[in-house]
C-alpha positions as CSV (number, residue, x, y, z in Angstrom):
1,X,106.2,121.2,22.7
2,X,108.0,119.2,20.1
3,X,107.3,115.7,18.9
4,X,109.9,113.1,19.9
5,X,110.4,109.7,18.2
6,X,112.7,106.9,19.1
7,X,114.8,105.5,16.2
8,X,116.9,102.3,16.4
9,X,120.1,103.3,14.7
10,X,122.3,100.5,15.9
11,X,121.7,96.9,17.1
12,X,123.8,94.1,18.5
13,X,122.9,90.6,19.5
14,X,124.6,87.4,20.8
15,X,122.6,84.3,21.6
16,X,122.4,80.5,21.1
17,X,121.6,81.2,17.5
18,X,124.9,83.0,16.8
19,X,126.8,86.3,16.9
20,X,125.4,89.4,15.2
21,X,122.4,90.4,13.1
22,X,123.5,88.5,10.0
23,X,123.8,85.1,11.8
24,X,120.6,85.7,13.8
25,X,118.6,86.7,10.7
26,X,119.8,83.5,8.8
27,X,118.9,81.3,11.8
28,X,115.4,82.8,11.9
29,X,114.9,82.5,8.1
30,X,115.9,78.8,8.2
31,X,114.0,78.0,11.4
32,X,117.1,76.7,13.2
33,X,117.1,76.0,17.0
34,X,119.9,76.9,19.3
35,X,118.7,74.6,22.1
36,X,121.1,71.8,23.2
37,X,122.7,70.1,26.2
38,X,124.3,72.3,28.9
39,X,128.1,72.3,28.7
40,X,129.1,75.5,30.4
41,X,129.3,73.9,33.9
42,X,128.9,70.4,35.1
43,X,125.8,69.0,36.9
44,X,126.4,66.6,39.7
45,X,123.0,65.1,40.3
46,X,121.4,64.6,36.9
47,X,122.3,64.6,33.2
48,X,122.4,68.1,31.7
49,X,119.1,69.6,30.5
50,X,118.7,71.4,27.2
51,X,119.5,75.1,27.3
52,X,120.1,78.0,25.0
53,X,123.9,78.1,25.4
54,X,126.1,80.4,23.3
55,X,128.3,78.2,21.1
56,X,132.1,78.5,21.1
57,X,134.4,80.0,23.8
58,X,134.0,83.5,25.1
59,X,137.2,84.9,26.5
60,X,135.9,87.0,29.4
61,X,139.3,87.8,30.9
62,X,138.7,89.3,34.3
63,X,135.1,90.2,33.4
64,X,132.1,87.9,34.3
65,X,130.4,86.1,31.4
66,X,127.3,88.4,31.6
67,X,129.6,91.4,31.3
68,X,131.4,90.0,28.3
69,X,128.1,89.1,26.5
70,X,126.9,92.7,27.1
71,X,130.2,94.0,25.7
72,X,130.0,91.9,22.6
73,X,126.4,93.1,21.9
74,X,127.3,96.7,22.6
75,X,130.2,96.6,20.2
76,X,127.8,95.8,17.4
77,X,125.3,98.4,18.4
78,X,127.9,101.1,18.6
79,X,129.9,100.1,15.5
80,X,128.7,102.9,13.3
81,X,128.4,105.6,16.1
82,X,131.4,107.8,16.8
83,X,129.6,109.7,19.6
84,X,129.2,108.5,23.2
85,X,125.7,107.6,24.4
86,X,124.2,110.1,26.7
87,X,122.8,107.4,29.0
88,X,122.9,103.6,29.4
89,X,119.8,101.6,30.6
90,X,120.1,97.8,30.9
91,X,118.1,94.9,32.1
92,X,120.1,92.4,34.2
93,X,119.1,89.6,36.6
94,X,122.3,87.4,37.0
95,X,125.2,89.9,36.9
96,X,128.4,88.2,37.8
97,X,126.6,85.3,39.7
98,X,128.3,82.6,37.6
99,X,131.7,83.7,38.9
100,X,130.3,84.2,42.4
101,X,129.0,80.7,42.5
102,X,132.4,79.3,41.6
103,X,134.1,81.2,44.4
104,X,131.5,80.5,47.0
105,X,131.6,76.8,46.2
106,X,135.3,76.9,46.8
107,X,134.9,78.9,50.0
108,X,137.1,81.6,48.5
109,X,136.4,84.8,50.5
110,X,138.6,87.6,49.0
111,X,136.5,90.7,48.1
112,X,138.5,91.2,44.9
113,X,137.0,88.0,43.5
114,X,133.5,89.4,43.7
115,X,134.1,92.8,42.2
116,X,131.8,92.1,39.2
117,X,129.0,90.4,41.2
118,X,126.6,93.3,41.3
119,X,124.0,93.3,38.5
120,X,124.6,97.1,38.2
121,X,128.2,96.6,37.4
122,X,127.3,95.3,33.9
123,X,125.8,98.6,32.7
124,X,128.5,100.6,34.5
125,X,131.1,98.6,32.5
126,X,129.4,99.4,29.3
127,X,129.1,103.1,30.2
128,X,132.8,103.2,31.1
129,X,133.7,101.5,27.8
130,X,131.8,104.0,25.7
131,X,132.6,107.1,27.9
132,X,129.0,107.8,28.9
133,X,128.9,110.7,31.3
134,X,125.2,110.6,31.9
135,X,123.1,108.4,34.2
136,X,123.3,104.6,34.2
137,X,120.2,102.6,35.1
138,X,120.0,98.9,35.8
139,X,116.6,97.4,35.7
140,X,116.1,94.0,37.4
141,X,112.5,92.9,37.0
142,X,113.2,89.3,36.2
143,X,112.2,88.2,32.7
144,X,110.7,91.6,31.7
145,X,113.9,93.5,32.5
146,X,115.1,94.1,29.0
147,X,111.8,95.4,27.8
148,X,111.3,97.6,30.9
149,X,114.8,99.0,30.2
150,X,113.7,100.0,26.7
151,X,110.6,101.7,28.1
152,X,112.7,103.8,30.4
153,X,115.1,104.6,27.6
154,X,112.4,105.9,25.3
155,X,111.0,108.1,28.1
156,X,114.5,109.6,28.6
157,X,114.4,110.6,24.9
158,X,110.8,111.9,25.1
159,X,111.6,114.0,28.2
160,X,114.3,115.8,26.1
161,X,117.0,114.8,28.6
162,X,119.2,113.1,26.0
163,X,119.6,112.5,22.3
164,X,121.2,109.0,22.3
165,X,120.5,106.2,24.8
166,X,122.1,102.8,24.7
167,X,119.7,100.2,26.1
168,X,119.2,96.4,26.2
169,X,119.7,93.4,28.4
170,X,122.2,90.6,29.2
171,X,122.3,87.5,31.3
172,X,124.5,84.4,31.3
173,X,123.6,80.9,32.3
174,X,124.3,80.1,35.9
175,X,123.6,77.5,38.5
176,X,121.2,79.7,40.3
177,X,118.7,80.0,37.4
178,X,119.4,76.5,35.9
179,X,118.7,74.7,39.2
180,X,116.2,77.3,40.4
181,X,113.8,76.9,37.4
182,X,114.3,73.1,37.5
183,X,113.3,73.1,41.2
184,X,110.0,74.7,40.2
185,X,109.6,72.0,37.6
186,X,109.5,74.6,34.9
187,X,112.1,73.2,32.5
188,X,111.1,70.9,29.6
189,X,113.5,68.0,29.4
190,X,112.9,67.8,25.7
191,X,113.5,71.5,25.0
192,X,111.0,74.3,25.1
193,X,107.8,73.8,23.0
194,X,105.9,77.0,23.2
195,X,102.2,76.7,22.6
196,X,102.4,73.0,22.0
197,X,99.8,70.8,23.7
198,X,102.6,68.6,25.1
199,X,104.7,71.5,26.4
200,X,106.3,71.0,29.8
201,X,108.3,74.1,30.4
202,X,111.0,76.4,29.3
203,X,114.7,76.1,28.2
204,X,116.9,78.4,30.3
205,X,119.3,80.4,28.0
206,X,121.8,83.2,27.9
207,X,122.5,86.1,25.6
208,X,122.6,89.8,25.2
209,X,121.2,92.4,22.9
210,X,121.7,96.2,22.8
211,X,120.0,98.9,20.9
212,X,121.2,102.5,20.3
213,X,118.2,104.7,20.3
214,X,118.2,108.3,18.9
215,X,115.7,111.1,19.1
216,X,116.6,112.4,15.7
217,X,116.3,110.1,12.7
218,X,119.7,109.1,11.3
219,X,120.3,107.8,7.8
220,X,120.8,104.3,9.1
221,X,117.6,103.9,11.2
222,X,116.6,100.3,11.2
223,X,113.2,100.7,12.9
224,X,111.5,102.8,15.4
225,X,110.3,102.1,19.0
226,X,106.7,103.4,18.7
227,X,105.7,102.8,22.3
228,X,105.8,100.5,25.4
229,X,103.5,99.6,28.2
230,X,104.0,98.2,31.7
231,X,101.8,96.6,34.3
232,X,101.8,94.2,37.3
233,X,99.5,91.3,37.9
234,X,99.6,91.7,41.7
235,X,98.4,88.1,41.7
236,X,101.2,85.7,42.7
237,X,105.0,85.8,43.1
238,X,105.5,83.2,40.3
239,X,102.3,82.2,38.6
240,X,100.8,84.7,36.1
241,X,97.2,85.9,36.4
242,X,95.2,82.9,35.0
243,X,93.1,85.1,32.7
244,X,96.1,87.2,31.6
245,X,94.8,90.4,33.2
246,X,98.2,92.0,33.6
247,X,99.4,90.9,30.2
248,X,96.4,92.5,28.6
249,X,96.9,95.7,30.5
250,X,100.6,95.9,29.3
251,X,99.6,95.4,25.7
252,X,96.8,97.9,25.9
253,X,99.2,100.4,27.5
254,X,101.8,99.9,24.8
255,X,99.2,100.4,22.0
256,X,97.9,103.6,23.7
257,X,101.5,104.8,24.2
258,X,102.3,104.2,20.5
259,X,99.2,106.0,19.4
260,X,98.2,103.3,17.0
261,X,95.2,101.2,16.4
262,X,95.1,97.5,17.2
263,X,94.6,96.8,13.4
264,X,98.0,98.3,12.7
265,X,99.8,95.4,14.4
266,X,101.1,92.9,11.8
267,X,102.9,90.4,14.0
268,X,103.0,89.5,17.7
269,X,106.2,88.2,19.2
270,X,104.8,86.3,22.1
271,X,106.5,85.9,25.5
272,X,105.7,82.2,24.9
273,X,108.1,80.5,27.3
274,X,106.6,77.0,26.9
275,X,105.4,76.7,30.5
276,X,101.7,75.6,30.7
277,X,100.5,78.5,32.9
278,X,102.4,81.2,31.1
279,X,101.3,80.3,27.6
280,X,97.7,79.9,28.7
281,X,97.6,83.2,30.5
282,X,99.1,85.0,27.5
283,X,96.7,83.3,25.1
284,X,93.8,84.5,27.2
285,X,95.1,88.1,26.9
286,X,95.7,87.8,23.2
287,X,92.2,86.4,22.6
288,X,90.6,89.3,24.6
289,X,92.7,92.0,22.8
290,X,92.2,90.6,19.3
291,X,88.7,89.4,19.5
292,X,88.0,89.7,15.8
293,X,91.1,88.8,13.9
294,X,94.5,88.1,15.2
295,X,97.8,89.1,13.6
296,X,100.4,86.6,12.7
297,X,102.1,85.4,15.9
298,X,104.8,83.1,17.2
299,X,107.3,82.6,20.1
300,X,111.0,82.5,19.3
301,X,111.9,80.9,22.7
302,X,111.8,77.5,21.2
303,X,114.8,78.6,19.1
304,X,116.7,81.0,21.4
305,X,115.6,79.6,24.8
306,X,114.6,82.0,27.6
307,X,117.5,84.3,28.3
308,X,115.7,86.0,31.2
309,X,116.6,89.7,31.4
310,X,118.2,89.6,27.9
311,X,115.1,88.0,26.3
312,X,113.1,91.2,25.9
313,X,116.0,93.0,24.3
314,X,116.8,90.0,22.1
315,X,113.2,89.9,21.0
316,X,113.2,93.7,20.3
317,X,116.1,93.1,18.0
318,X,114.2,90.2,16.4
319,X,111.2,92.5,16.0
320,X,113.3,95.1,14.3
321,X,114.7,92.4,11.9
322,X,111.1,91.4,11.2
323,X,110.3,95.0,10.2
324,X,113.4,95.6,8.2
325,X,113.5,92.2,6.4
326,X,109.8,91.4,6.2
327,X,110.2,88.2,8.1
328,X,108.0,86.4,10.5
329,X,109.9,83.8,12.6
330,X,108.5,80.3,13.2
331,X,107.2,79.1,16.5
332,X,110.1,76.6,16.8
333,X,109.4,73.5,18.9
334,X,105.6,73.5,18.4
335,X,104.4,70.4,16.6
336,X,100.9,70.1,17.8
337,X,99.4,73.5,18.7
338,X,97.3,73.4,21.9
339,X,93.6,73.8,20.9
340,X,92.8,75.2,24.4
341,X,94.9,78.3,23.6
342,X,92.9,79.2,20.5
343,X,96.0,80.5,18.8
344,X,97.5,79.4,15.4
345,X,101.2,80.1,15.6
346,X,103.4,80.5,12.5
347,X,104.9,77.0,12.0
348,X,107.4,77.9,9.3
349,X,109.4,81.1,8.7
350,X,107.4,83.4,6.5
351,X,108.4,86.2,4.2
352,X,105.6,88.8,4.4
353,X,105.3,92.6,4.8
354,X,105.7,93.5,8.5
355,X,105.4,97.2,9.4
356,X,104.4,96.9,13.1
357,X,105.3,94.3,15.8
358,X,104.0,93.9,19.3
359,X,106.6,92.1,21.5
360,X,105.7,90.8,25.0
361,X,107.9,90.1,28.1
362,X,106.5,88.9,31.3
363,X,108.3,87.9,34.5
364,X,108.3,86.8,38.1
365,X,106.3,89.0,40.4
366,X,103.7,89.6,37.7
367,X,105.9,92.2,36.0
368,X,104.6,92.7,32.5
369,X,106.1,94.8,29.6
370,X,105.1,95.1,26.0
371,X,106.9,97.1,23.3
372,X,105.8,98.1,19.8
373,X,108.3,98.4,17.0
374,X,107.6,99.7,13.6
375,X,109.2,100.8,10.3
376,X,110.8,104.3,10.6
377,X,108.1,107.0,10.2
378,X,105.6,104.4,9.0
379,X,103.0,105.4,11.6
380,X,102.0,108.8,12.7
381,X,102.5,108.1,16.3
382,X,105.0,110.6,17.7
383,X,104.7,111.5,21.3
384,X,104.9,115.1,22.6
385,X,107.9,115.7,24.8
386,X,107.3,116.3,28.5
387,X,109.9,117.6,31.0
388,X,110.2,115.7,34.2
389,X,108.8,117.6,37.2
390,X,109.1,117.4,41.0
391,X,106.9,114.8,42.7
392,X,104.6,115.6,45.5
393,X,105.4,113.9,48.8
394,X,102.3,112.4,50.4
395,X,104.1,110.4,53.1
396,X,107.4,108.9,54.0
397,X,109.1,106.5,56.4
398,X,112.6,105.1,57.1
399,X,114.2,102.2,59.0
400,X,117.7,102.4,60.5
401,X,119.6,100.6,63.3
402,X,117.8,103.0,65.7
403,X,114.4,101.8,64.6
404,X,111.4,103.5,62.9
405,X,111.3,107.0,61.5
406,X,110.4,108.4,64.9
407,X,113.2,106.5,66.6
408,X,115.7,107.6,64.0
409,X,114.7,111.3,64.2
410,X,114.8,111.1,68.0
411,X,118.3,109.7,67.9
412,X,119.5,112.3,65.5
413,X,118.0,115.1,67.6
414,X,120.1,113.9,70.5
415,X,123.2,113.6,68.4
416,X,123.2,109.8,68.5
417,X,124.1,107.6,65.6
418,X,121.6,105.3,64.0
419,X,123.9,102.5,62.8
420,X,123.2,98.9,63.2
421,X,120.6,96.3,62.3
422,X,117.1,95.8,63.8
423,X,116.1,92.3,64.6
424,X,113.8,90.5,62.2
425,X,111.1,90.7,64.8
426,X,111.4,94.5,65.1
427,X,111.4,94.9,61.3
428,X,108.2,92.9,61.1
429,X,106.4,94.6,64.0
430,X,103.8,96.3,61.8
431,X,103.2,93.2,59.6
432,X,100.8,90.3,60.2
433,X,102.3,86.8,60.7
434,X,100.5,85.7,57.6
435,X,102.0,88.4,55.5
436,X,105.6,87.6,56.5
437,X,105.3,83.8,56.4
438,X,108.3,82.4,54.4
439,X,109.7,85.9,54.0
440,X,113.3,86.7,55.0
441,X,114.9,90.0,55.9
442,X,114.8,92.2,52.8
443,X,111.2,91.6,51.7
444,X,110.0,92.1,55.3
445,X,111.9,95.4,55.5
446,X,110.5,96.5,52.2
447,X,106.9,95.6,53.1
448,X,107.2,97.3,56.5
449,X,108.6,100.5,54.9
450,X,105.8,100.6,52.3
451,X,103.1,100.2,54.9
452,X,104.7,102.9,57.1
453,X,104.9,105.4,54.2
454,X,101.3,104.6,53.2
455,X,100.1,105.1,56.8
456,X,102.1,108.4,57.0
457,X,100.4,109.6,53.8
458,X,97.0,109.1,55.6
459,X,95.1,108.5,52.3
460,X,92.6,105.8,51.6
461,X,93.7,105.3,48.0
462,X,96.4,102.7,47.8
463,X,99.5,103.4,45.7
464,X,99.1,101.9,42.2
465,X,102.8,101.4,41.3
466,X,106.1,100.5,42.9
467,X,109.6,101.8,42.2
468,X,112.2,100.1,44.4
469,X,116.0,100.6,44.4
470,X,118.2,97.9,46.0
471,X,121.9,97.7,45.6
472,X,122.2,94.0,46.3
473,X,118.8,92.5,46.3
474,X,117.8,89.5,48.5
475,X,121.2,88.3,49.3
476,X,120.0,86.1,52.2
477,X,117.8,84.0,49.8
478,X,120.6,83.9,47.2
479,X,123.2,82.8,49.6
480,X,120.9,80.2,51.2
481,X,119.9,78.8,47.8
482,X,123.5,78.4,46.7
483,X,124.6,77.0,50.1
484,X,121.8,74.4,50.0
485,X,122.6,73.6,46.4
486,X,126.3,72.9,47.2
487,X,125.6,71.1,50.5
488,X,123.2,68.6,48.9
489,X,125.3,68.0,45.8
490,X,122.6,69.8,43.7
491,X,119.9,67.3,44.8
492,X,117.7,69.6,46.9
493,X,117.7,73.2,45.7
494,X,115.1,75.3,47.5
495,X,112.4,76.6,45.2
496,X,111.2,79.0,47.9
497,X,114.7,80.7,48.1
498,X,115.0,80.8,44.4
499,X,111.7,82.6,43.8
500,X,112.6,85.1,46.5
501,X,116.2,85.6,45.3
502,X,115.3,87.8,42.3
503,X,115.9,91.5,42.9
504,X,112.3,92.4,42.3
505,X,110.8,89.9,44.7
506,X,110.3,92.6,47.5
507,X,108.5,94.9,45.1
508,X,106.4,92.0,44.0
509,X,105.4,91.4,47.6
510,X,104.5,95.1,47.9
511,X,102.3,94.9,44.8
512,X,100.5,91.9,46.2
513,X,99.9,93.6,49.6
514,X,98.5,96.8,48.0
515,X,97.1,95.3,44.8
516,X,99.3,97.7,42.9
517,X,98.7,96.9,39.2
518,X,100.7,99.7,37.7
519,X,104.4,99.7,36.7
520,X,106.5,97.7,39.1
521,X,110.2,98.5,38.6
522,X,113.2,97.5,40.6
523,X,116.5,99.2,39.9
524,X,119.9,98.0,41.1
525,X,122.8,100.4,40.8
526,X,124.8,100.0,44.0
527,X,124.9,103.2,46.1
528,X,122.8,105.0,43.5
529,X,119.9,102.4,43.3
530,X,117.4,104.7,45.0
531,X,118.2,107.6,42.7
532,X,117.7,105.2,39.7
533,X,114.3,104.3,41.1
534,X,113.4,108.0,41.6
535,X,114.5,108.8,38.1
536,X,112.4,106.0,36.7
537,X,109.4,107.3,38.6
538,X,110.0,110.8,37.3
539,X,110.0,109.5,33.7
540,X,106.9,107.3,34.1
541,X,104.8,109.4,36.4
542,X,102.9,111.0,33.6
543,X,101.5,107.6,32.8
544,X,100.4,107.1,36.4
545,X,97.4,109.1,37.6
546,X,97.5,107.7,41.1
547,X,100.0,107.7,44.0
548,X,103.0,105.4,43.9
549,X,105.8,104.2,46.1
550,X,109.5,105.1,45.5
551,X,111.8,103.5,47.9
552,X,115.3,102.1,48.6
553,X,116.2,99.2,50.8
554,X,119.1,96.9,51.5
555,X,120.0,94.2,53.9
556,X,123.3,93.3,55.6
557,X,124.5,89.7,55.5
558,X,127.1,88.3,57.8
559,X,129.0,86.3,55.1
560,X,128.7,88.1,51.8
561,X,128.0,91.8,52.4
562,X,131.7,92.6,52.9
563,X,132.6,90.5,49.8
564,X,130.2,92.3,47.5
565,X,130.2,95.9,48.8
566,X,133.6,97.5,49.4
567,X,132.0,100.3,51.4
568,X,130.8,97.9,54.1
569,X,134.4,97.1,54.9
570,X,134.9,100.8,55.8
571,X,132.6,100.5,58.9
572,X,133.0,98.3,61.9
573,X,129.2,98.2,62.5
574,X,127.1,96.2,60.1
575,X,124.1,98.3,59.1
576,X,121.1,98.2,56.9
577,X,117.7,99.8,56.4
578,X,115.9,101.9,53.8
579,X,113.5,104.7,53.1
580,X,110.2,104.8,51.4
581,X,108.1,107.6,49.9
582,X,104.4,107.7,48.8
583,X,104.4,110.2,45.9
584,X,102.1,111.5,43.3
585,X,102.7,113.5,40.1
586,X,99.9,116.0,40.8
587,X,101.4,119.1,42.4
588,X,98.4,120.5,44.4
589,X,98.2,117.8,47.1
590,X,101.3,118.5,49.2
591,X,103.5,121.3,50.4
592,X,106.6,119.2,50.0
593,X,108.2,117.9,46.8
594,X,111.0,115.4,45.9
595,X,113.0,116.0,42.8
596,X,116.1,114.3,41.3
597,X,117.9,117.4,39.9
598,X,121.2,115.9,38.8
599,X,122.7,112.5,37.9
600,X,126.0,112.1,36.1
601,X,128.9,109.7,35.8
602,X,132.2,111.0,37.2
603,X,134.5,109.0,35.0
604,X,135.7,110.9,31.9
605,X,133.8,113.8,33.2
606,X,136.2,116.3,34.8
607,X,133.7,119.2,34.9
608,X,131.0,117.2,36.7
609,X,130.9,119.4,39.8
610,X,130.7,122.6,37.7
611,X,127.8,120.9,35.7
612,X,126.1,120.1,39.0
613,X,126.3,123.7,40.2
614,X,125.0,125.0,36.9
615,X,122.1,122.6,36.9
616,X,121.2,123.7,40.4
617,X,121.0,127.3,39.2
618,X,124.4,128.6,40.3
619,X,126.0,129.6,43.6
620,X,123.4,132.3,44.4
621,X,120.4,130.0,43.8
622,X,122.0,127.2,45.8
623,X,122.5,129.5,48.8
624,X,119.0,130.8,48.7
625,X,117.2,127.5,47.9
626,X,118.8,125.1,50.4
627,X,119.2,125.4,54.1
628,X,120.9,122.0,54.7
629,X,123.2,119.8,52.7
630,X,122.9,116.0,53.3
631,X,126.1,114.5,51.8
632,X,126.5,110.8,51.0
633,X,130.0,109.5,50.5
634,X,130.2,105.7,50.2
635,X,133.0,104.3,52.4
636,X,134.7,102.6,49.4
637,X,135.0,106.0,47.6
638,X,135.7,108.2,50.7
639,X,138.9,109.8,49.5
640,X,137.4,110.8,46.1
641,X,134.1,111.8,47.6
642,X,135.7,114.2,50.1
643,X,137.7,115.7,47.3
644,X,134.4,116.2,45.3
645,X,132.7,117.7,48.3
646,X,135.5,120.3,48.8
647,X,135.2,121.3,45.2
648,X,131.5,121.7,45.5
649,X,131.7,123.8,48.7
650,X,134.4,126.0,47.1
651,X,132.6,126.6,43.9
652,X,129.1,127.0,45.4
653,X,130.0,128.9,48.5
654,X,127.5,126.9,50.5
655,X,128.0,127.5,54.3
656,X,124.8,126.3,55.9
657,X,124.6,123.1,58.0
658,X,126.1,120.0,56.4
659,X,125.5,116.3,57.4
660,X,127.8,113.5,56.3
661,X,124.9,111.1,56.8
662,X,126.6,107.7,56.2
663,X,128.7,108.4,59.4
664,X,125.4,108.5,61.3
665,X,123.3,105.8,59.7
666,X,126.0,103.4,58.5
667,X,127.2,101.9,55.2
668,X,124.6,100.3,53.0
669,X,123.7,100.9,49.4
670,X,120.3,102.5,50.0
671,X,121.4,104.9,52.6
672,X,120.4,107.8,50.3
673,X,116.8,106.8,50.6
674,X,117.0,107.2,54.4
675,X,118.8,110.5,54.0
676,X,115.9,111.8,51.7
677,X,113.4,110.8,54.4
678,X,115.5,112.6,57.1
679,X,115.7,115.7,54.9
680,X,112.0,115.6,54.5
681,X,111.4,115.5,58.2
682,X,113.7,118.4,58.7
683,X,111.8,120.5,56.1
684,X,108.5,119.5,57.8
685,X,109.8,120.7,61.1
686,X,111.2,123.9,59.5
687,X,114.4,123.6,61.5
688,X,117.6,121.6,61.9
689,X,118.5,120.0,65.3
690,X,121.1,122.1,67.2
691,X,123.5,119.1,67.2
692,X,124.2,119.8,63.5
693,X,124.4,123.6,63.9
694,X,127.1,124.0,66.5
695,X,124.5,123.5,69.2
696,X,122.6,126.6,68.1
697,X,119.0,126.7,66.7
698,X,118.8,127.0,63.0
699,X,115.5,127.7,61.2
700,X,115.1,126.9,57.5
701,X,112.9,129.9,56.8
702,X,111.3,128.3,53.7
703,X,114.5,126.8,52.4
704,X,114.7,123.2,51.2
705,X,117.3,120.4,51.5
706,X,119.8,119.1,49.1
707,X,120.8,115.4,49.3
708,X,124.1,115.1,47.5
709,X,125.5,111.7,46.4
710,X,129.2,111.5,45.7
711,X,131.7,108.9,44.5
712,X,131.4,107.1,41.1
713,X,128.4,109.1,40.3
714,X,127.2,112.6,41.3
715,X,123.5,112.8,42.2
716,X,121.4,115.6,43.7
717,X,118.0,115.2,45.2
718,X,116.0,118.2,46.3
719,X,113.4,118.3,49.0
720,X,111.5,121.5,48.5
721,X,108.6,123.4,50.1
722,X,106.0,124.8,47.7
């Protein structure tokens, strides 16, 4: 095996402190703050609170503000690179919600107005702009999203899948987050004062940062990503663990991943939001980790504000500036350090040697991420490459309009469709009333699926980690929050709906239920969200010695589903559901395996079907390996998908049973997760129902199943028997 390192060879940043590396560096050197009154949109009920708003006008054209911020940062990161990135991984929480809010408030209901609503559309736009033909992953783990995206990106390089990955995060200010955090009383009316004894909260902000990572050291390497670590508190949906247990675990994992000693860290870029609980929790973790002597430390959120998904990427860029310029930023906003924290933050910008930085990002749901950035080749901490391998299936479950897994398979065996939506009561049937209290449709469905897959696995050990894909997240909570906000003239926003509106809220609930303290990752890439979650699990499975969930779930909403998802319009029957797997990286515990064998962008990629067939081993291997083809063609891409299918069948020569599964289970983003469960059940039974084989029996004779996703991306998942 070869050693793989992760060099930063391009960076871009836009924030309340300015545009570009030069302006950002100057602002950090001079201790300037970018916090000021909100001007981006008006506030009806109260005077505007201080925020980290980007100065000057941004001409977004038809793009949303988040998209435009991401584009500006990407332009800087890619300025000196003539080659396309092999993959794009971004952290996003708001997507096009600022534009969505405006149209919903006006009751404008044309689907064209919402074409950039999806959080996944930001990374897709960046991939399109830079002609990336590889996978595009959108991470949505609240305030840790940008750092989690970086972790996934470096694992892509370590796995030898790619040579160049463009990664980062972006979020714009919006009414949802501004009023949401204020409803939780987490905004300081005087501006964020991290670590100050009088601190009262955060300052919501916006921004974007992008990093171009390369496996081979270029001449212009700025710094190196030495390692990163992830954890989950599994403690509370909003409040961090009071003793910083999850924060400590993430930092320890990052240090281990980097292969360095604690003493090698010269500076800690704290998460440091300025909220009383967050700062205290992080301080406890820092004091436990550095029990003898602490490195220099500070939080930059008193200068930038807290830009949510972008913050981790912005602070990774800041950390690289610290390394390349021997700069330690000031803890802006802190006048009187809180003695209870037992930390002494850097009060003024300092010019000192910095070779290694630990940067923290923690978010809702107890999602924790830490990354270590150092000078290029300064530390001997290269990581041996490790190819991704199939994951052993311990258990699985699905939910469709027909009901549970058993009901779904019974319907299919009779040739009946499984479209539709279960009632909330039916979804919650295997959950206790206490568990589902205050939970709406999507988190209930996710919890029910996780519990069913765990029971199907029939193992006492509870899964340690969660990888969840959702195309649209908790749209009921988002819609209800905004509707309530508009109807009460911004006076009574719902804190409960806000907390539950983040995409990773369902995975956080699963972590709470199962006390899963390992990586907790939510991906959101439209019709390919489940595949993104599965790819993330593949990449991180070597760090997880226990079982874990990989699942996909989406809800249907009577008002906005047809506005957000063009595929929903293609079907007269509103449908939703999902699929869940309990998996493990060890290969001797199951006879069945799940593997993501292919994932490429179709745009600017005319040979994608030929690449797919080659990756699967060629026509002969395809015909001998797979006894059934499960094909997913999103309704919005039906014409193009059918053309792609014809090409695949022609070039591969596949003639065994084929199921166009969306025609059976309905149009929703996570339909591929259901298809993977159905395929697994077929392989378990060793036969295909006669209804799909011209009413004749068809035995698989040891062959597996291929779940093929078509449309904007081509994906291939294998369900194989050992």
